[in-house]
C-alpha positions in Angstrom: -163.4 -75.8 48.6 -164.9 -79.1 47.5 -167.3 -79.1 44.2 -167.0 -75.2 44.1 -163.8 -74.7 42.1 -164.1 -76.0 38.6 -160.1 -75.9 38.4 -157.3 -73.7 39.9 -153.8 -72.8 39.2 -150.6 -71.8 41.2 -148.1 -69.6 39.9 -144.4 -70.9 40.0 -143.3 -69.3 43.4 -146.3 -71.4 44.8 -147.8 -68.3 47.1 -150.5 -67.3 44.4 -153.6 -69.5 43.5 -156.1 -68.6 41.3 -159.8 -70.5 41.4 -162.0 -70.5 38.6 -165.7 -71.2 40.4 -168.1 -73.5 38.6 -170.8 -72.2 36.5 -173.4 -74.4 38.0 -172.2 -74.0 41.7 -175.1 -72.2 43.6 -176.4 -71.7 46.9 -179.7 -73.8 48.1 -181.9 -70.7 47.0 -180.7 -70.9 43.6 -178.4 -67.6 43.6 -175.0 -68.1 42.1 -171.8 -68.7 44.4 -169.5 -66.0 44.3 -165.8 -65.2 44.9 -166.7 -62.4 47.3 -168.6 -64.9 49.3 -165.2 -66.4 50.1 -163.7 -63.2 50.7 -166.2 -62.3 53.3 -166.1 -65.8 55.1 -162.6 -66.0 55.4 -162.1 -62.5 57.1 -164.8 -63.2 59.4 -162.5 -66.4 60.2 -159.2 -64.2 60.9 -161.0 -61.4 62.7 -160.0 -61.4 66.2 -162.8 -59.8 67.4 -164.9 -63.2 66.7 -162.1 -65.2 68.5 -162.3 -68.0 66.1 -161.2 -71.2 67.3 -160.3 -72.2 63.5 -158.7 -69.0 62.6 -155.1 -70.6 62.6 -156.4 -72.7 60.0 -156.1 -69.4 57.5 -152.6 -68.3 58.6 -150.9 -69.3 55.5 -152.6 -66.4 53.7 -150.7 -63.5 53.3 -151.8 -60.9 56.1 -153.6 -63.6 58.4 -150.7 -63.9 61.1 -151.0 -59.6 61.5 -155.0 -60.0 61.5 -155.3 -62.8 64.3 -152.6 -60.7 66.1 -154.9 -57.6 65.9 -152.4 -55.5 64.2 -154.1 -55.3 60.7 -157.4 -55.1 59.6 -159.4 -58.2 58.4 -159.5 -56.3 55.0 -155.9 -56.7 54.3 -156.1 -60.5 54.0 -154.7 -62.0 50.9 -157.9 -63.0 48.8 -159.4 -61.0 46.3 -162.7 -61.6 44.2 -161.2 -60.8 40.6 -164.6 -61.4 39.2 -167.7 -63.4 40.6 -166.2 -66.8 39.4 -162.5 -65.9 39.9 -160.7 -66.0 43.3 -157.4 -65.0 43.8 -155.6 -66.3 46.9 -151.9 -65.1 47.9 -149.9 -67.0 50.6 -147.4 -65.5 53.1 -145.0 -68.4 51.9 -145.1 -71.5 49.8 -147.5 -74.1 51.2 -147.7 -77.1 49.2 -150.5 -78.6 51.4 -152.8 -75.8 50.7 -155.3 -77.2 48.5 -155.6 -80.0 50.8 -156.3 -77.3 53.8 -159.4 -76.3 51.3 -161.4 -79.4 52.6 -161.4 -77.9 56.0 -165.0 -76.3 57.1 -163.1 -73.3 57.8 -162.5 -72.4 54.4 -166.2 -73.0 53.2 -168.2 -69.9 52.2 -171.0 -68.5 54.0 -173.9 -67.0 52.3 -174.5 -64.3 55.0 -173.6 -63.5 58.3 -177.6 -63.0 58.9 -178.2 -66.3 58.0 -175.3 -68.1 59.7 -176.9 -66.6 62.8 -180.1 -67.7 62.5 -181.6 -70.4 64.3 -184.3 -70.9 62.2 -183.6 -73.8 59.7 -185.9 -72.2 57.2 -183.6 -69.1 57.1 -180.6 -71.2 56.3 -178.8 -71.3 52.9 -176.5 -74.2 51.9 -174.0 -75.0 49.4 -173.7 -78.7 49.8 -175.6 -81.7 48.8 -178.2 -81.2 51.2 -180.3 -78.6 53.3 -181.4 -78.3 56.6 -184.8 -78.8 56.7 -185.6 -79.3 60.6 -183.7 -78.8 63.9 -184.3 -79.8 67.4 -181.4 -79.5 69.7 -180.8 -82.6 71.7 -183.1 -84.6 69.4 -182.3 -84.8 65.7 -181.6 -83.0 62.8 -183.5 -83.6 59.4 -181.8 -82.9 56.1 -183.4 -82.9 52.5 -181.7 -82.9 49.2 -180.6 -79.5 48.1 -182.2 -79.2 44.2 -179.6 -76.7 43.5 -176.4 -78.7 44.3 -174.1 -78.7 41.4 -173.9 -82.5 41.7 -177.6 -83.3 42.6 -177.9 -86.2 39.9 -175.5 -88.4 41.9 -176.8 -87.7 45.4 -179.1 -91.1 46.0 -180.4 -90.3 49.2 -183.1 -87.8 49.3 -183.7 -87.4 53.2 -180.9 -87.9 55.9 -181.8 -87.6 59.7 -178.9 -87.3 62.3 -179.3 -88.2 65.8 -177.3 -87.4 68.7 -176.7 -89.9 71.0 -174.1 -89.0 73.7 -173.6 -92.8 75.0 -172.5 -95.1 72.6 -174.0 -98.1 74.3 -177.4 -96.3 73.8 -176.6 -95.8 70.2 -176.0 -99.9 69.4 -179.1 -100.5 71.2 -180.7 -98.0 68.7 -179.0 -99.9 65.9 -179.7 -103.1 66.9 -183.4 -102.3 67.2 -183.3 -100.8 63.8 -183.7 -97.3 64.6 -180.6 -96.3 63.1 -178.8 -97.2 59.7 -175.3 -95.9 60.6 -173.7 -95.5 64.0 -170.6 -93.5 64.5 -168.9 -95.6 67.3 -169.3 -99.0 68.7 -169.0 -100.0 72.5 -166.2 -102.4 73.4 -168.6 -104.4 75.4 -170.7 -104.8 72.3 -167.7 -106.2 70.3 -168.3 -109.9 70.8 -171.7 -109.7 69.7 -171.1 -107.8 67.0 -168.1 -110.2 65.7 -170.6 -113.4 66.5 -174.0 -111.9 65.2 -173.0 -109.2 62.4 -169.3 -109.1 61.4 -170.1 -108.1 57.8 -171.8 -104.9 59.3 -168.3 -103.6 61.2 -166.3 -101.0 59.5 -163.2 -100.8 61.1 -160.1 -98.6 59.8 -157.3 -96.2 60.7 -157.6 -92.8 60.2 -155.3 -89.8 61.0 -155.5 -89.0 64.7 -153.5 -89.6 67.6 -154.2 -89.8 71.5 -151.8 -88.8 73.8 -150.8 -87.1 76.8 -149.8 -83.9 77.3 -147.0 -83.0 80.0 -147.6 -79.7 81.8 -144.0 -78.1 81.1 -144.9 -75.1 83.4 -144.9 -77.9 86.4 -142.3 -77.6 89.0 -141.8 -81.3 88.7 -141.6 -81.3 84.8 -140.3 -77.9 83.7 -136.6 -78.9 83.8 -136.6 -82.6 84.1 -136.1 -84.6 81.1 -135.5 -87.8 82.8 -138.6 -87.6 84.8 -140.9 -87.1 81.2 -139.0 -89.8 79.6 -139.1 -92.2 82.8 -143.3 -92.0 82.1 -142.9 -92.5 78.6 -140.9 -95.8 79.0 -143.2 -97.1 81.8 -146.3 -97.4 79.4 -146.8 -100.8 78.0 -148.6 -99.6 74.8 -148.6 -103.2 73.4 -150.7 -104.5 76.8 -153.1 -101.4 76.2 -153.9 -102.6 72.4 -154.0 -106.4 73.4 -156.4 -105.7 76.5 -158.1 -102.3 76.1 -158.2 -101.1 72.5 -159.8 -103.9 70.5 -161.0 -102.0 67.3 -157.3 -101.5 65.5 -155.9 -98.7 67.2 -152.1 -99.2 67.4 -149.4 -98.3 69.8 -148.0 -94.7 69.3 -144.5 -93.9 69.9 -144.4 -90.9 67.7 -147.1 -88.0 67.0 -147.8 -88.0 63.3 -149.7 -91.0 62.3 -149.0 -93.8 59.4 -150.7 -92.9 56.3 -149.7 -89.4 56.4 -149.5 -87.8 52.9 -145.8 -87.2 52.2 -144.5 -88.6 55.6 -142.4 -91.1 56.9 -143.8 -91.3 60.7 -141.2 -90.9 63.4 -140.8 -92.6 66.7 -138.7 -92.9 69.7 -135.6 -95.2 69.4 -136.5 -97.4 72.3 -139.6 -98.5 70.4 -138.7 -101.9 69.9 -136.9 -102.2 73.6 -137.7 -105.6 75.4 -140.4 -104.9 78.0 -138.0 -105.9 80.9 -135.1 -103.3 79.4 -137.8 -100.8 79.1 -139.0 -101.1 82.8 -135.2 -101.2 83.7 -134.4 -97.9 82.0 -137.6 -96.2 83.0 -136.9 -96.9 86.4 -133.2 -95.7 86.3 -134.4 -92.5 84.9 -137.1 -91.8 87.4 -134.3 -92.4 90.2 -132.0 -89.9 88.5 -135.0 -87.4 88.4 -134.8 -87.5 92.3 -137.7 -89.8 92.9 -138.4 -93.1 94.4 -140.9 -95.4 96.2 -140.2 -93.6 99.7 -140.3 -89.8 97.7 -142.9 -90.7 94.7 -144.2 -88.4 92.0 -147.8 -87.0 92.4 -149.6 -86.4 89.4 -153.2 -85.1 88.8 -154.3 -86.5 85.3 -156.9 -84.4 83.9 -159.3 -86.5 81.3 -163.2 -85.9 79.8 -165.4 -88.5 80.6 -165.6 -91.5 78.3 -165.6 -95.4 79.1 -162.4 -96.2 76.8 -160.5 -93.0 77.9 -161.2 -93.8 81.6 -160.1 -97.6 81.1 -156.8 -96.5 79.6 -156.1 -93.6 82.1 -157.0 -96.3 85.0 -154.5 -98.8 82.8 -151.6 -96.4 82.4 -151.9 -95.2 86.4 -151.3 -98.9 87.3 -148.2 -99.1 85.0 -146.7 -95.8 86.5 -147.6 -97.3 90.1 -146.4 -100.7 89.6 -143.0 -99.5 87.6 -142.3 -96.3 89.1 -144.5 -95.9 92.4 -146.2 -93.1 91.0 -149.6 -91.6 92.8 -152.1 -90.5 90.4 -155.2 -88.5 91.1 -158.1 -88.5 88.2 -159.7 -85.2 87.3 -162.5 -86.4 85.2 -164.7 -83.9 83.6 -167.6 -83.5 81.3 -166.5 -82.5 77.9 -167.2 -78.7 78.0 -166.1 -78.3 81.2 -162.6 -80.2 80.2 -162.3 -77.9 77.3 -161.7 -75.0 79.8 -159.8 -76.9 82.3 -157.1 -77.9 80.0 -156.2 -74.3 79.3 -155.8 -73.9 83.3 -152.2 -75.3 83.8 -152.3 -74.7 87.5 -155.0 -77.5 87.9 -152.9 -80.5 86.1 -149.8 -82.2 85.5 -151.0 -84.6 82.8 -153.8 -84.2 80.4 -155.6 -86.7 78.3 -155.7 -85.0 74.6 -156.3 -86.2 71.1 -155.7 -84.7 67.5 -157.5 -85.8 64.4 -156.1 -84.2 61.4 -158.0 -81.1 60.3 -156.1 -82.0 56.6 -153.8 -84.6 55.6 -150.3 -83.2 56.1 -148.0 -83.6 58.7 -147.6 -80.0 59.6 -151.2 -80.0 60.7 -150.2 -82.2 63.7 -146.7 -80.7 64.3 -148.0 -77.0 64.3 -149.8 -78.0 67.4 -146.8 -77.7 69.5 -145.7 -74.7 68.1 -144.4 -71.6 70.5 -147.6 -69.8 71.2 -150.1 -72.3 69.5 -153.8 -72.3 71.0 -153.3 -76.0 71.1 -150.2 -76.3 72.6 -151.4 -77.3 75.9 -147.9 -78.4 77.2 -146.6 -75.0 77.1 -143.6 -76.7 74.8 -141.2 -74.0 73.8 -138.3 -74.9 71.4 -136.7 -72.3 68.9 -135.1 -74.6 66.9 -138.4 -76.6 66.6 -140.3 -73.6 65.4 -137.4 -73.0 63.0 -137.6 -76.2 61.4 -141.7 -75.9 61.0 -141.1 -72.3 59.6 -138.4 -73.6 56.9 -141.0 -76.6 56.1 -143.7 -74.2 55.5 -141.8 -71.9 53.2 -140.3 -75.0 51.2 -141.7 -75.9 47.7 -140.2 -79.0 47.0 -142.1 -81.9 48.6 -139.0 -84.0 49.6 -137.5 -81.3 51.2 -140.3 -80.4 53.3 -140.9 -83.8 54.4 -137.3 -84.5 55.7 -137.7 -80.7 57.4 -140.9 -82.1 59.3 -139.4 -85.2 60.2 -136.6 -83.7 61.7 -138.8 -81.6 63.7 -140.8 -84.5 64.8 -137.5 -86.2 65.8 -136.4 -83.0 67.9 -139.9 -82.9 69.4 -140.0 -86.3 70.8 -136.7 -85.9 72.2 -137.7 -83.6 74.3 -141.1 -85.5 75.6 -143.5 -82.7 76.0 -146.1 -85.1 74.9 -146.7 -88.9 75.4 -148.3 -90.6 72.6 -150.1 -93.4 73.6 -152.0 -95.0 70.5 -153.2 -94.1 66.7 -156.9 -94.3 66.4 -159.0 -96.5 64.4 -162.6 -95.7 63.1 -165.4 -98.1 64.1 -168.7 -98.2 62.5 -171.6 -100.4 62.2 -173.5 -100.1 58.8 -176.7 -101.8 57.8 -176.3 -104.3 55.2 -178.6 -102.5 52.5 -176.5 -99.3 53.0 -173.9 -99.1 49.9 -171.2 -96.9 49.2 -169.7 -96.4 52.7 -165.7 -96.4 52.5 -163.1 -95.6 55.0 -160.6 -92.8 54.4 -157.6 -91.1 56.1 -159.8 -88.1 57.6 -162.7 -90.5 58.8 -165.5 -88.7 56.9 -168.4 -90.4 55.9 -170.5 -88.3 53.5 -174.2 -89.4 53.0 -173.9 -88.1 49.5 -171.5 -91.0 48.6 -174.3 -93.6 49.9 -177.3 -95.5 48.9 -180.1 -97.5 50.4 -180.5 -100.6 48.7 -184.1 -102.5 48.5 -184.5 -104.2 51.9 
């Protein structure tokens, strides 16, 4: 609850947090933010009748798992308003990362259900530094400074406009024409121009996100064929991808949890440093052991959402698989919203291109996606020992012990090859020289409240 809580305490057992709300934390209509606003918002998130896609974020709360499963009412969630300014949160087990989890938008309070559902910006009530003043779907969102925001004196920009632009080349053209002050991305084709003509305007930095291929473990080809899964991993030349296709600081991924994750040493496959010829030799050996050859090639359907760089990487990997192993690949490229539905239908694909961006800075946020039954476990990976390690880590208070358990879990998962990590992301933006205050951070969040427009 960024900015809303003035202080918090946790009991010695690590399962009970008490949050003292700021006396100057108010909604944009001037009314006080109450502890009950959190209670009602969190109950709505875990209510299974609402099918919230982020309900799992609140799973650490006492009673959340039973509520999400439909076995208990939302009113049984472990969150209580002791007073208007005092919130009590009970967890089902210790979770040292819980304060970091509260930076996720799923934990933010909502003024009322009626205002949240309204399509009229004049009815929306905010508790942040800005309030929505106008919204034209597909065109722009206009924000104005919230006069009731608790830290309003440090908000330097009075009005902000966000422009949705689905094509990054069009975004670059508008930036170059002076129609945008900041971009969300930078097209690969513009890199030489940017580095030659505006190098000081380019902000590139790693952040906590991983691009990977999910292997469909319900497919007969892969279900019980570890050699085949490993051969595909070995046949991908990630260094070549970095050199030729990913020029914005993306790094080859041989594990799932990115470098820079809080209280964690990233894990990787033990063949990471194997020389290219040896890696290819081993890939071919395992491919043959799996029962495939150039005369009996593996046929794959690779599902991915539309995007220039995503498609370029897919084509390059398919070429590597073809050249090294003889794999035949069929591409299933879909618009993003269609893709979100298709990825859940494991009858349609053998490989799906996915990405995971940290909701909060913790290794468990990545590794939990591969738990048995997780809504994000598109591979349908199931390993009791893996789930047990995650459970033990979730109930461990000592940060060092928890880190070792999570590292053990990642090593175990990687040895099963349910996914093929490809690269770790980097953020890439263009920012006009007169925009001050922009800084990279592990979660790739650039807040307008931290920026300032200098005279120009």
